[in-house]
N, CA, C and O atoms as a Tinker XYZ file with bonds, in Angstrom:
   228  protein
     1  N    181.300000  -84.731000  140.563000    73     2
     2  CA   181.500000  -84.672000  139.064000    64     1     3
     3  C    182.194000  -85.960000  138.753000    63     2     4     5
     4  O    183.032000  -86.480000  139.490000    81     3
     5  N    181.821000  -86.391000  137.715000    73     3     6
     6  CA   182.478000  -87.701000  137.068000    64     5     7
     7  C    183.823000  -87.444000  136.693000    63     6     8     9
     8  O    184.195000  -86.351000  136.266000    81     7
     9  N    184.668000  -88.581000  136.868000    73     7    10
    10  CA   186.211000  -88.440000  136.537000    64     9    11
    11  C    186.276000  -88.483000  135.061000    63    10    12    13
    12  O    185.403000  -88.906000  134.304000    81    11
    13  N    187.450000  -87.978000  134.749000    73    11    14
    14  CA   187.688000  -87.987000  133.121000    64    13    15
    15  C    188.023000  -89.390000  132.770000    63    14    16    17
    16  O    187.835000  -89.714000  131.597000    81    15
    17  N    188.500000  -90.291000  133.615000    73    15    18
    18  CA   188.762000  -91.608000  133.261000    64    17    19
    19  C    187.467000  -92.298000  132.935000    63    18    20    21
    20  O    187.422000  -93.155000  132.052000    81    19
    21  N    186.426000  -91.942000  133.626000    73    19    22
    22  CA   185.033000  -92.670000  133.396000    64    21    23
    23  C    184.413000  -92.203000  132.002000    63    22    24    25
    24  O    183.721000  -92.920000  131.280000    81    23
    25  N    184.741000  -91.006000  131.768000    73    23    26
    26  CA   184.369000  -90.495000  130.365000    64    25    27
    27  C    185.019000  -90.992000  129.302000    63    26    28    29
    28  O    184.420000  -91.155000  128.238000    81    27
    29  N    186.353000  -91.304000  129.451000    73    27    30
    30  CA   187.249000  -91.883000  128.539000    64    29    31
    31  C    186.904000  -93.381000  128.276000    63    30    32    33
    32  O    186.986000  -93.944000  127.185000    81    31
    33  N    186.527000  -93.904000  129.395000    73    31    34
    34  CA   186.014000  -95.301000  129.075000    64    33    35
    35  C    184.581000  -95.433000  128.418000    63    34    36    37
    36  O    184.231000  -96.404000  127.746000    81    35
    37  N    183.843000  -94.392000  128.684000    73    35    38
    38  CA   182.640000  -94.256000  127.893000    64    37    39
    39  C    182.947000  -94.249000  126.444000    63    38    40    41
    40  O    182.294000  -95.013000  125.735000    81    39
    41  N    183.816000  -93.522000  125.925000    73    39    42
    42  CA   184.291000  -93.335000  124.465000    64    41    43
    43  C    184.658000  -94.729000  124.191000    63    42    44    45
    44  O    184.116000  -95.165000  123.175000    81    43
    45  N    185.414000  -95.540000  124.799000    73    43    46
    46  CA   185.930000  -96.768000  124.421000    64    45    47
    47  C    184.593000  -97.647000  124.290000    63    46    48    49
    48  O    184.374000  -98.203000  123.214000    81    47
    49  N    183.926000  -97.749000  125.083000    73    47    50
    50  CA   182.834000  -98.652000  125.156000    64    49    51
    51  C    181.929000  -98.351000  123.993000    63    50    52    53
    52  O    181.566000  -99.268000  123.257000    81    51
    53  N    181.547000  -97.108000  123.792000    73    51    54
    54  CA   180.750000  -96.728000  122.630000    64    53    55
    55  C    181.400000  -97.137000  121.188000    63    54    56    57
    56  O    180.702000  -97.515000  120.248000    81    55
    57  N    182.772000  -97.019000  121.131000    73    55    58
    58  CA   183.354000  -97.290000  119.886000    64    57    59
    59  C    183.540000  -98.905000  119.721000    63    58    60    61
    60  O    183.891000  -99.367000  118.636000    81    59
    61  N    183.300000  -99.692000  120.788000    73    59    62
    62  CA   183.472000 -101.052000  120.752000    64    61    63
    63  C    182.099000 -101.601000  120.183000    63    62    64    65
    64  O    181.969000 -102.795000  119.912000    81    63
    65  N    181.190000 -100.776000  120.032000    73    63    66
    66  CA   179.853000 -101.251000  119.385000    64    65    67
    67  C    178.655000 -101.251000  120.405000    63    66    68    69
    68  O    177.515000 -101.482000  120.003000    81    67
    69  N    178.903000 -101.010000  121.632000    73    67    70
    70  CA   177.736000 -101.008000  122.664000    64    69    71
    71  C    176.920000  -99.869000  122.353000    63    70    72    73
    72  O    177.321000  -98.822000  121.847000    81    71
    73  N    175.690000 -100.163000  122.710000    73    71    74
    74  CA   174.697000  -99.043000  122.736000    64    73    75
    75  C    174.835000  -98.081000  123.590000    63    74    76    77
    76  O    175.602000  -98.270000  124.535000    81    75
    77  N    174.150000  -96.853000  123.472000    73    75    78
    78  CA   174.389000  -95.851000  124.621000    64    77    79
    79  C    173.643000  -96.415000  125.844000    63    78    80    81
    80  O    174.151000  -96.141000  126.931000    81    79
    81  N    172.552000  -97.138000  125.847000    73    79    82
    82  CA   172.070000  -97.683000  127.092000    64    81    83
    83  C    172.953000  -98.641000  127.699000    63    82    84    85
    84  O    173.123000  -98.564000  128.916000    81    83
    85  N    173.594000  -99.612000  126.976000    73    83    86
    86  CA   174.519000 -100.488000  127.508000    64    85    87
    87  C    175.685000  -99.665000  128.184000    63    86    88    89
    88  O    176.062000  -99.962000  129.317000    81    87
    89  N    176.214000  -98.693000  127.517000    73    87    90
    90  CA   177.366000  -97.940000  127.882000    64    89    91
    91  C    176.924000  -97.354000  129.209000    63    90    92    93
    92  O    177.584000  -97.530000  130.233000    81    91
    93  N    175.851000  -96.686000  129.180000    73    91    94
    94  CA   175.364000  -95.960000  130.541000    64    93    95
    95  C    175.415000  -97.011000  131.694000    63    94    96    97
    96  O    176.085000  -96.781000  132.700000    81    95
    97  N    174.711000  -98.153000  131.545000    73    95    98
    98  CA   174.613000  -98.979000  132.356000    64    97    99
    99  C    175.780000  -99.686000  132.977000    63    98   100   101
   100  O    175.832000 -100.055000  134.150000    81    99
   101  N    176.841000  -99.856000  131.939000    73    99   102
   102  CA   178.123000 -100.408000  132.370000    64   101   103
   103  C    178.920000  -99.476000  133.194000    63   102   104   105
   104  O    179.808000  -99.942000  133.908000    81   103
   105  N    178.667000  -98.069000  133.164000    73   103   106
   106  CA   179.284000  -97.090000  133.920000    64   105   107
   107  C    178.457000  -96.745000  135.156000    63   106   108   109
   108  O    178.819000  -95.826000  135.891000    81   107
   109  N    177.432000  -97.408000  135.389000    73   107   110
   110  CA   176.708000  -97.232000  136.697000    64   109   111
   111  C    175.629000  -96.075000  136.450000    63   110   112   113
   112  O    175.145000  -95.589000  137.473000    81   111
   113  N    175.257000  -95.647000  135.397000    73   111   114
   114  CA   174.174000  -94.581000  135.282000    64   113   115
   115  C    172.763000  -95.399000  135.300000    63   114   116   117
   116  O    172.574000  -96.409000  134.622000    81   115
   117  N    171.919000  -94.887000  136.066000    73   115   118
   118  CA   170.504000  -95.410000  136.184000    64   117   119
   119  C    169.621000  -94.974000  134.867000    63   118   120   121
   120  O    168.683000  -95.669000  134.475000    81   119
   121  N    169.965000  -93.910000  134.308000    73   119   122
   122  CA   169.184000  -93.355000  133.221000    64   121   123
   123  C    170.068000  -93.040000  132.004000    63   122   124   125
   124  O    171.010000  -92.275000  132.209000    81   123
   125  N    169.890000  -93.532000  130.752000    73   123   126
   126  CA   170.750000  -93.218000  129.622000    64   125   127
   127  C    170.779000  -91.755000  129.384000    63   126   128   129
   128  O    171.805000  -91.213000  128.975000    81   127
   129  N    169.601000  -91.045000  129.643000    73   127   130
   130  CA   169.383000  -89.629000  129.436000    64   129   131
   131  C    170.515000  -88.879000  130.230000    63   130   132   133
   132  O    171.188000  -87.968000  129.750000    81   131
   133  N    170.643000  -89.390000  131.543000    73   131   134
   134  CA   171.472000  -88.551000  132.309000    64   133   135
   135  C    172.846000  -88.800000  131.769000    63   134   136   137
   136  O    173.608000  -87.841000  131.640000    81   135
   137  N    173.223000  -90.007000  131.445000    73   135   138
   138  CA   174.549000  -90.267000  130.874000    64   137   139
   139  C    174.726000  -89.367000  129.582000    63   138   140   141
   140  O    175.749000  -88.700000  129.428000    81   139
   141  N    173.799000  -89.373000  128.751000    73   139   142
   142  CA   173.927000  -88.501000  127.454000    64   141   143
   143  C    174.156000  -86.995000  127.907000    63   142   144   145
   144  O    174.916000  -86.301000  127.233000    81   143
   145  N    173.593000  -86.523000  128.906000    73   143   146
   146  CA   173.606000  -85.194000  129.392000    64   145   147
   147  C    175.045000  -84.843000  129.864000    63   146   148   149
   148  O    175.609000  -83.804000  129.520000    81   147
   149  N    175.588000  -85.759000  130.657000    73   147   150
   150  CA   177.026000  -85.627000  131.148000    64   149   151
   151  C    178.056000  -85.724000  130.022000    63   150   152   153
   152  O    179.003000  -84.943000  129.931000    81   151
   153  N    177.810000  -86.767000  129.133000    73   151   154
   154  CA   178.701000  -86.868000  128.059000    64   153   155
   155  C    178.831000  -85.677000  127.189000    63   154   156   157
   156  O    179.913000  -85.308000  126.733000    81   155
   157  N    177.545000  -85.004000  126.941000    73   155   158
   158  CA   177.783000  -83.920000  126.064000    64   157   159
   159  C    178.340000  -82.722000  126.859000    63   158   160   161
   160  O    179.036000  -81.895000  126.268000    81   159
   161  N    178.092000  -82.601000  128.059000    73   159   162
   162  CA   178.644000  -81.550000  128.860000    64   161   163
   163  C    180.310000  -81.752000  128.842000    63   162   164   165
   164  O    181.062000  -80.778000  128.805000    81   163
   165  N    180.741000  -82.982000  128.870000    73   163   166
   166  CA   182.159000  -83.238000  129.054000    64   165   167
   167  C    182.834000  -83.075000  127.635000    63   166   168   169
   168  O    183.920000  -82.511000  127.508000    81   167
   169  N    182.222000  -83.530000  126.724000    73   167   170
   170  CA   182.791000  -83.628000  125.356000    64   169   171
   171  C    182.338000  -82.663000  124.340000    63   170   172   173
   172  O    183.006000  -82.472000  123.324000    81   171
   173  N    181.188000  -82.022000  124.580000    73   171   174
   174  CA   180.631000  -81.164000  123.597000    64   173   175
   175  C    179.881000  -81.553000  122.506000    63   174   176   177
   176  O    179.627000  -80.787000  121.576000    81   175
   177  N    179.422000  -82.980000  122.581000    73   175   178
   178  CA   178.789000  -83.653000  121.603000    64   177   179
   179  C    178.111000  -84.784000  122.367000    63   178   180   181
   180  O    178.593000  -85.226000  123.409000    81   179
   181  N    176.966000  -85.250000  121.820000    73   179   182
   182  CA   176.263000  -86.446000  122.448000    64   181   183
   183  C    176.897000  -87.630000  122.071000    63   182   184   185
   184  O    177.765000  -87.651000  121.198000    81   183
   185  N    176.502000  -88.651000  122.698000    73   183   186
   186  CA   177.198000  -89.991000  122.512000    64   185   187
   187  C    176.977000  -90.482000  120.840000    63   186   188   189
   188  O    177.833000  -91.054000  120.165000    81   187
   189  N    175.725000  -90.130000  120.430000    73   187   190
   190  CA   175.301000  -90.448000  119.102000    64   189   191
   191  C    176.083000  -89.700000  118.172000    63   190   192   193
   192  O    176.427000  -90.208000  117.105000    81   191
   193  N    176.426000  -88.397000  118.528000    73   191   194
   194  CA   177.246000  -87.583000  117.460000    64   193   195
   195  C    178.545000  -88.177000  117.473000    63   194   196   197
   196  O    179.109000  -88.393000  116.401000    81   195
   197  N    179.167000  -88.511000  118.726000    73   195   198
   198  CA   180.495000  -89.095000  118.804000    64   197   199
   199  C    180.430000  -90.347000  118.089000    63   198   200   201
   200  O    181.284000  -90.461000  117.209000    81   199
   201  N    179.694000  -91.244000  118.231000    73   199   202
   202  CA   179.566000  -92.475000  117.351000    64   201   203
   203  C    179.766000  -92.353000  115.986000    63   202   204   205
   204  O    180.593000  -93.007000  115.350000    81   203
   205  N    178.878000  -91.369000  115.449000    73   203   206
   206  CA   178.822000  -91.025000  114.192000    64   205   207
   207  C    180.076000  -90.478000  113.535000    63   206   208   209
   208  O    180.453000  -90.733000  112.392000    81   207
   209  N    180.631000  -89.736000  114.367000    73   207   210
   210  CA   182.025000  -89.015000  113.920000    64   209   211
   211  C    183.088000  -90.008000  113.981000    63   210   212   213
   212  O    183.868000  -89.889000  113.037000    81   211
   213  N    183.332000  -90.825000  114.685000    73   211   214
   214  CA   184.465000  -91.638000  114.973000    64   213   215
   215  C    184.440000  -93.134000  114.704000    63   214   216   217
   216  O    185.481000  -93.781000  114.594000    81   215
   217  N    183.208000  -93.675000  114.598000    73   215   218
   218  CA   183.143000  -95.092000  114.403000    64   217   219
   219  C    183.757000  -95.688000  113.279000    63   218   220   221
   220  O    184.321000  -96.769000  113.446000    81   219
   221  N    183.739000  -95.130000  112.090000    73   219   222
   222  CA   184.260000  -95.656000  110.992000    64   221   223
   223  C    185.537000  -94.999000  110.521000    63   222   224   225
   224  O    185.851000  -95.041000  109.331000    81   223
   225  N    186.202000  -94.456000  111.337000    73   223   226
   226  CA   187.578000  -93.807000  110.970000    64   225   227
   227  C    188.651000  -94.853000  110.849000    63   226   228
   228  O    189.803000  -94.526000  110.564000    81   227
């Protein structure tokens, strides 16, 4: 299982303006779809939903 630190880093990267693909690659995922699945399992929302929810707060 991935560490919470890695998922928190994903949040930071996404909010910095990186794409989901760039975020997934920077965290060592081979497939953005797998990253999206793990992110949703961890946070209860997809990376896209997270970006739309928090990007402009």
